[in-house]
Jmol script that loads the backbone (N, CA, C; Angstrom):
load data "model"
ATOM      1  N   MET A   1     -10.289  10.266 -17.233  1.00  0.00           N
ATOM      2  CA  MET A   1     -11.029  10.428 -16.100  1.00  0.00           C
ATOM      3  C   MET A   1     -10.270   9.871 -14.827  1.00  0.00           C
ATOM      4  N   SER A   2      -9.534  10.890 -14.157  1.00  0.00           N
ATOM      5  CA  SER A   2      -8.655  10.628 -12.916  1.00  0.00           C
ATOM      6  C   SER A   2      -9.428  11.012 -11.758  1.00  0.00           C
ATOM      7  N   THR A   3      -9.381   9.936 -10.954  1.00  0.00           N
ATOM      8  CA  THR A   3     -10.098  10.252  -9.532  1.00  0.00           C
ATOM      9  C   THR A   3      -8.855  10.237  -8.646  1.00  0.00           C
ATOM     10  N   ARG A   4      -8.859  11.559  -7.947  1.00  0.00           N
ATOM     11  CA  ARG A   4      -7.936  11.774  -6.929  1.00  0.00           C
ATOM     12  C   ARG A   4      -8.537  11.672  -5.631  1.00  0.00           C
ATOM     13  N   ILE A   5      -8.013  10.882  -4.679  1.00  0.00           N
ATOM     14  CA  ILE A   5      -8.171  10.502  -3.295  1.00  0.00           C
ATOM     15  C   ILE A   5      -7.286  11.225  -2.472  1.00  0.00           C
ATOM     16  N   LYS A   6      -7.766  12.241  -1.501  1.00  0.00           N
ATOM     17  CA  LYS A   6      -7.071  13.058  -0.860  1.00  0.00           C
ATOM     18  C   LYS A   6      -6.593  12.234   0.692  1.00  0.00           C
ATOM     19  N   THR A   7      -7.466  11.448   0.983  1.00  0.00           N
ATOM     20  CA  THR A   7      -7.371  10.557   2.227  1.00  0.00           C
ATOM     21  C   THR A   7      -6.398   9.493   1.817  1.00  0.00           C
ATOM     22  N   PRO A   8      -5.536   9.106   2.763  1.00  0.00           N
ATOM     23  CA  PRO A   8      -4.518   8.233   2.527  1.00  0.00           C
ATOM     24  C   PRO A   8      -5.302   6.675   2.550  1.00  0.00           C
ATOM     25  N   LEU A   9      -4.955   5.860   1.945  1.00  0.00           N
ATOM     26  CA  LEU A   9      -5.449   4.387   2.045  1.00  0.00           C
ATOM     27  C   LEU A   9      -4.923   3.435   3.157  1.00  0.00           C
ATOM     28  N   LEU A  10      -3.712   3.928   3.592  1.00  0.00           N
ATOM     29  CA  LEU A  10      -3.240   2.907   4.603  1.00  0.00           C
ATOM     30  C   LEU A  10      -3.082   3.639   5.723  1.00  0.00           C
ATOM     31  N   ASN A  11      -3.244   2.735   6.945  1.00  0.00           N
ATOM     32  CA  ASN A  11      -3.046   3.181   8.169  1.00  0.00           C
ATOM     33  C   ASN A  11      -1.505   3.171   8.737  1.00  0.00           C
ATOM     34  N   ARG A  12      -1.044   4.268   8.716  1.00  0.00           N
ATOM     35  CA  ARG A  12       0.546   4.550   8.998  1.00  0.00           C
ATOM     36  C   ARG A  12       1.115   3.667   9.957  1.00  0.00           C
ATOM     37  N   SER A  13       0.366   3.572  11.185  1.00  0.00           N
ATOM     38  CA  SER A  13       0.772   2.949  12.242  1.00  0.00           C
ATOM     39  C   SER A  13       0.899   1.520  12.178  1.00  0.00           C
ATOM     40  N   LYS A  14       0.030   0.914  11.408  1.00  0.00           N
ATOM     41  CA  LYS A  14       0.077  -0.529  11.046  1.00  0.00           C
ATOM     42  C   LYS A  14       0.989  -0.786   9.939  1.00  0.00           C
ATOM     43  N   VAL A  15       1.328  -0.065   9.123  1.00  0.00           N
ATOM     44  CA  VAL A  15       2.387  -0.096   7.961  1.00  0.00           C
ATOM     45  C   VAL A  15       3.575  -0.254   8.744  1.00  0.00           C
ATOM     46  N   LYS A  16       3.667   0.845   9.667  1.00  0.00           N
ATOM     47  CA  LYS A  16       5.104   0.945  10.633  1.00  0.00           C
ATOM     48  C   LYS A  16       5.361  -0.441  11.319  1.00  0.00           C
ATOM     49  N   GLN A  17       4.326  -0.757  12.024  1.00  0.00           N
ATOM     50  CA  GLN A  17       4.413  -2.063  12.942  1.00  0.00           C
ATOM     51  C   GLN A  17       4.844  -3.203  12.096  1.00  0.00           C
ATOM     52  N   PHE A  18       4.059  -3.261  10.833  1.00  0.00           N
ATOM     53  CA  PHE A  18       4.523  -4.457  10.113  1.00  0.00           C
ATOM     54  C   PHE A  18       5.793  -4.505   9.453  1.00  0.00           C
ATOM     55  N   ALA A  19       6.131  -3.174   8.827  1.00  0.00           N
ATOM     56  CA  ALA A  19       7.754  -2.975   8.411  1.00  0.00           C
ATOM     57  C   ALA A  19       8.863  -3.522   9.379  1.00  0.00           C
ATOM     58  N   LEU A  20       8.467  -2.826  10.389  1.00  0.00           N
ATOM     59  CA  LEU A  20       9.565  -3.219  11.703  1.00  0.00           C
ATOM     60  C   LEU A  20       9.323  -4.441  12.082  1.00  0.00           C
ATOM     61  N   ALA A  21       8.192  -5.209  11.876  1.00  0.00           N
ATOM     62  CA  ALA A  21       8.365  -6.639  12.356  1.00  0.00           C
ATOM     63  C   ALA A  21       9.161  -7.435  11.357  1.00  0.00           C
ATOM     64  N   MET A  22       9.207  -6.971  10.220  1.00  0.00           N
ATOM     65  CA  MET A  22       9.954  -7.789   9.180  1.00  0.00           C
ATOM     66  C   MET A  22      11.208  -7.442   8.981  1.00  0.00           C
ATOM     67  N   ALA A  23      11.587  -6.188   9.767  1.00  0.00           N
ATOM     68  CA  ALA A  23      12.846  -6.036   9.919  1.00  0.00           C
ATOM     69  C   ALA A  23      13.711  -6.828  10.906  1.00  0.00           C
ATOM     70  N   GLN A  24      12.924  -7.186  11.911  1.00  0.00           N
ATOM     71  CA  GLN A  24      13.428  -7.930  12.898  1.00  0.00           C
ATOM     72  C   GLN A  24      14.096  -9.143  12.417  1.00  0.00           C
ATOM     73  N   GLU A  25      13.748  -9.756  11.004  1.00  0.00           N
ATOM     74  CA  GLU A  25      14.501 -10.712  10.803  1.00  0.00           C
ATOM     75  C   GLU A  25      16.045 -10.568  10.209  1.00  0.00           C
ATOM     76  N   ARG A  26      16.183  -9.407  10.114  1.00  0.00           N
ATOM     77  CA  ARG A  26      17.575  -8.853   9.449  1.00  0.00           C
ATOM     78  C   ARG A  26      18.667  -8.736  10.468  1.00  0.00           C
ATOM     79  N   VAL A  27      19.739  -9.263   9.960  1.00  0.00           N
ATOM     80  CA  VAL A  27      20.927  -9.218  10.936  1.00  0.00           C
ATOM     81  C   VAL A  27      21.090  -7.642  11.324  1.00  0.00           C
ATOM     82  N   HIS A  28      21.161  -6.675  10.757  1.00  0.00           N
ATOM     83  CA  HIS A  28      20.971  -5.364  11.170  1.00  0.00           C
ATOM     84  C   HIS A  28      19.745  -4.888  11.281  1.00  0.00           C
ATOM     85  N   ARG A  29      19.182  -4.881  12.522  1.00  0.00           N
ATOM     86  CA  ARG A  29      17.867  -4.530  12.657  1.00  0.00           C
ATOM     87  C   ARG A  29      17.716  -3.078  12.578  1.00  0.00           C
ATOM     88  N   LEU A  30      16.518  -2.666  11.545  1.00  0.00           N
ATOM     89  CA  LEU A  30      16.153  -1.365  11.287  1.00  0.00           C
ATOM     90  C   LEU A  30      15.087  -1.084  12.746  1.00  0.00           C
ATOM     91  N   THR A  31      15.005   0.169  13.063  1.00  0.00           N
ATOM     92  CA  THR A  31      14.239   0.758  14.227  1.00  0.00           C
ATOM     93  C   THR A  31      13.406   1.872  13.678  1.00  0.00           C
ATOM     94  N   ARG A  32      13.642   2.359  12.615  1.00  0.00           N
ATOM     95  CA  ARG A  32      12.691   3.522  12.298  1.00  0.00           C
ATOM     96  C   ARG A  32      12.064   3.569  10.646  1.00  0.00           C
ATOM     97  N   VAL A  33      11.059   4.321  10.384  1.00  0.00           N
ATOM     98  CA  VAL A  33      10.547   3.872   9.081  1.00  0.00           C
ATOM     99  C   VAL A  33      10.394   5.592   8.594  1.00  0.00           C
ATOM    100  N   GLY A  34      10.879   5.784   7.584  1.00  0.00           N
ATOM    101  CA  GLY A  34      11.166   7.140   7.023  1.00  0.00           C
ATOM    102  C   GLY A  34       9.572   7.408   6.210  1.00  0.00           C
ATOM    103  N   SER A  35       9.335   8.598   6.035  1.00  0.00           N
ATOM    104  CA  SER A  35       8.065   9.189   5.179  1.00  0.00           C
ATOM    105  C   SER A  35       8.139   8.732   3.790  1.00  0.00           C
ATOM    106  N   PRO A  36       9.472   8.628   3.118  1.00  0.00           N
ATOM    107  CA  PRO A  36       9.317   8.084   1.709  1.00  0.00           C
ATOM    108  C   PRO A  36       8.880   6.833   1.473  1.00  0.00           C
ATOM    109  N   PHE A  37       9.086   6.044   2.568  1.00  0.00           N
ATOM    110  CA  PHE A  37       8.534   4.564   2.624  1.00  0.00           C
ATOM    111  C   PHE A  37       6.884   4.581   2.529  1.00  0.00           C
ATOM    112  N   TYR A  38       6.531   5.312   3.342  1.00  0.00           N
ATOM    113  CA  TYR A  38       4.843   5.485   3.224  1.00  0.00           C
ATOM    114  C   TYR A  38       4.379   5.800   1.852  1.00  0.00           C
ATOM    115  N   LEU A  39       5.007   6.655   1.323  1.00  0.00           N
ATOM    116  CA  LEU A  39       4.520   7.226   0.045  1.00  0.00           C
ATOM    117  C   LEU A  39       4.735   6.077  -0.936  1.00  0.00           C
ATOM    118  N   LYS A  40       5.887   5.462  -1.011  1.00  0.00           N
ATOM    119  CA  LYS A  40       5.828   4.272  -1.690  1.00  0.00           C
ATOM    120  C   LYS A  40       4.991   2.895  -1.573  1.00  0.00           C
ATOM    121  N   CYS A  41       4.687   2.766  -0.346  1.00  0.00           N
ATOM    122  CA  CYS A  41       3.663   1.840   0.014  1.00  0.00           C
ATOM    123  C   CYS A  41       2.340   2.131  -0.590  1.00  0.00           C
ATOM    124  N   GLU A  42       1.969   3.434  -0.387  1.00  0.00           N
ATOM    125  CA  GLU A  42       0.596   4.193  -0.928  1.00  0.00           C
ATOM    126  C   GLU A  42       0.589   4.053  -2.419  1.00  0.00           C
ATOM    127  N   ALA A  43       1.698   4.456  -3.354  1.00  0.00           N
ATOM    128  CA  ALA A  43       1.751   4.581  -4.633  1.00  0.00           C
ATOM    129  C   ALA A  43       1.562   2.835  -4.920  1.00  0.00           C
ATOM    130  N   ASN A  44       2.364   2.037  -4.434  1.00  0.00           N
ATOM    131  CA  ASN A  44       2.103   0.419  -4.829  1.00  0.00           C
ATOM    132  C   ASN A  44       0.823   0.119  -4.679  1.00  0.00           C
ATOM    133  N   LEU A  45       0.170   0.439  -3.575  1.00  0.00           N
ATOM    134  CA  LEU A  45      -1.193  -0.017  -3.548  1.00  0.00           C
ATOM    135  C   LEU A  45      -2.127   0.356  -4.333  1.00  0.00           C
ATOM    136  N   LYS A  46      -2.125   1.767  -4.608  1.00  0.00           N
ATOM    137  CA  LYS A  46      -3.118   2.324  -5.614  1.00  0.00           C
ATOM    138  C   LYS A  46      -2.734   1.810  -7.124  1.00  0.00           C
ATOM    139  N   GLU A  47      -1.353   1.626  -7.326  1.00  0.00           N
ATOM    140  CA  GLU A  47      -1.225   0.764  -8.676  1.00  0.00           C
ATOM    141  C   GLU A  47      -1.652  -0.680  -8.973  1.00  0.00           C
ATOM    142  N   PHE A  48      -1.729  -1.153  -7.708  1.00  0.00           N
ATOM    143  CA  PHE A  48      -2.334  -2.635  -7.469  1.00  0.00           C
ATOM    144  C   PHE A  48      -3.777  -2.428  -7.911  1.00  0.00           C
ATOM    145  N   ILE A  49      -4.349  -1.811  -7.075  1.00  0.00           N
ATOM    146  CA  ILE A  49      -6.106  -1.699  -7.191  1.00  0.00           C
ATOM    147  C   ILE A  49      -6.376  -1.111  -8.769  1.00  0.00           C
ATOM    148  N   ARG A  50      -5.514  -0.151  -9.253  1.00  0.00           N
ATOM    149  CA  ARG A  50      -5.823   0.278 -10.854  1.00  0.00           C
ATOM    150  C   ARG A  50      -5.705  -0.836 -11.481  1.00  0.00           C
ATOM    151  N   GLY A  51      -4.817  -1.490 -11.655  1.00  0.00           N
ATOM    152  CA  GLY A  51      -4.277  -2.853 -12.524  1.00  0.00           C
ATOM    153  C   GLY A  51      -5.612  -3.910 -12.094  1.00  0.00           C
ATOM    154  N   TYR A  52      -5.730  -4.169 -10.910  1.00  0.00           N
ATOM    155  CA  TYR A  52      -6.679  -5.057 -10.458  1.00  0.00           C
ATOM    156  C   TYR A  52      -7.947  -4.877 -11.203  1.00  0.00           C
ATOM    157  N   VAL A  53      -8.464  -3.814 -11.133  1.00  0.00           N
ATOM    158  CA  VAL A  53      -9.853  -3.135 -11.379  1.00  0.00           C
ATOM    159  C   VAL A  53     -10.007  -3.189 -12.994  1.00  0.00           C
ATOM    160  N   ARG A  54      -8.780  -2.746 -13.727  1.00  0.00           N
ATOM    161  CA  ARG A  54      -8.857  -2.771 -14.911  1.00  0.00           C
ATOM    162  C   ARG A  54      -8.828  -4.345 -15.662  1.00  0.00           C
ATOM    163  N   ARG A  55      -8.235  -5.127 -14.989  1.00  0.00           N
ATOM    164  CA  ARG A  55      -8.421  -6.601 -15.369  1.00  0.00           C
ATOM    165  C   ARG A  55      -9.633  -7.522 -15.358  1.00  0.00           C
ATOM    166  N   LEU A  56     -10.547  -6.958 -14.592  1.00  0.00           N
ATOM    167  CA  LEU A  56     -11.829  -7.215 -14.335  1.00  0.00           C
ATOM    168  C   LEU A  56     -12.845  -7.409 -15.617  1.00  0.00           C
ATOM    169  N   PRO A  57     -13.683  -8.616 -15.737  1.00  0.00           N
ATOM    170  CA  PRO A  57     -14.554  -8.371 -16.820  1.00  0.00           C
ATOM    171  C   PRO A  57     -15.304  -7.252 -16.859  1.00  0.00           C
ATOM    172  N   SER A  58     -15.932  -6.873 -17.963  1.00  0.00           N
ATOM    173  CA  SER A  58     -16.749  -5.721 -18.211  1.00  0.00           C
ATOM    174  C   SER A  58     -18.105  -5.954 -17.736  1.00  0.00           C
ATOM    175  N   LYS A  59     -18.679  -7.130 -17.465  1.00  0.00           N
ATOM    176  CA  LYS A  59     -19.774  -7.545 -16.784  1.00  0.00           C
ATOM    177  C   LYS A  59     -19.663  -7.563 -15.424  1.00  0.00           C
ATOM    178  N   GLY A  60     -20.764  -7.463 -14.486  1.00  0.00           N
ATOM    179  CA  GLY A  60     -20.686  -7.915 -13.015  1.00  0.00           C
ATOM    180  C   GLY A  60     -20.703  -6.487 -12.182  1.00  0.00           C
ATOM    181  N   LYS A  61     -20.965  -6.696 -11.089  1.00  0.00           N
ATOM    182  CA  LYS A  61     -20.819  -5.603 -10.014  1.00  0.00           C
ATOM    183  C   LYS A  61     -19.957  -5.740  -8.868  1.00  0.00           C
ATOM    184  N   THR A  62     -19.306  -6.638  -8.871  1.00  0.00           N
ATOM    185  CA  THR A  62     -18.429  -7.260  -7.500  1.00  0.00           C
ATOM    186  C   THR A  62     -17.052  -7.123  -7.758  1.00  0.00           C
ATOM    187  N   ILE A  63     -16.162  -6.593  -7.130  1.00  0.00           N
ATOM    188  CA  ILE A  63     -14.802  -6.720  -7.271  1.00  0.00           C
ATOM    189  C   ILE A  63     -14.542  -7.864  -6.259  1.00  0.00           C
ATOM    190  N   LEU A  64     -13.756  -8.876  -6.846  1.00  0.00           N
ATOM    191  CA  LEU A  64     -13.483  -9.969  -6.036  1.00  0.00           C
ATOM    192  C   LEU A  64     -11.903 -10.099  -6.164  1.00  0.00           C
TER     193      LEU A  64
END
end "model"
wireframe off; spacefill off
backbone 0.3
color backbone group
């Protein structure tokens, strides 16, 4: 039972803003974010959610 969600889960502008803020701490400052980075972030988020939901107990109705 695979569910495909076509709408991205992440706000690209917020991801870019956060990534560039983190890059300011580097000696060589990065100034751009490439599209493969967004794909990796999206994939990591989806995998985190899948794993988290699978580990929940089988009773109950709320994801905490």
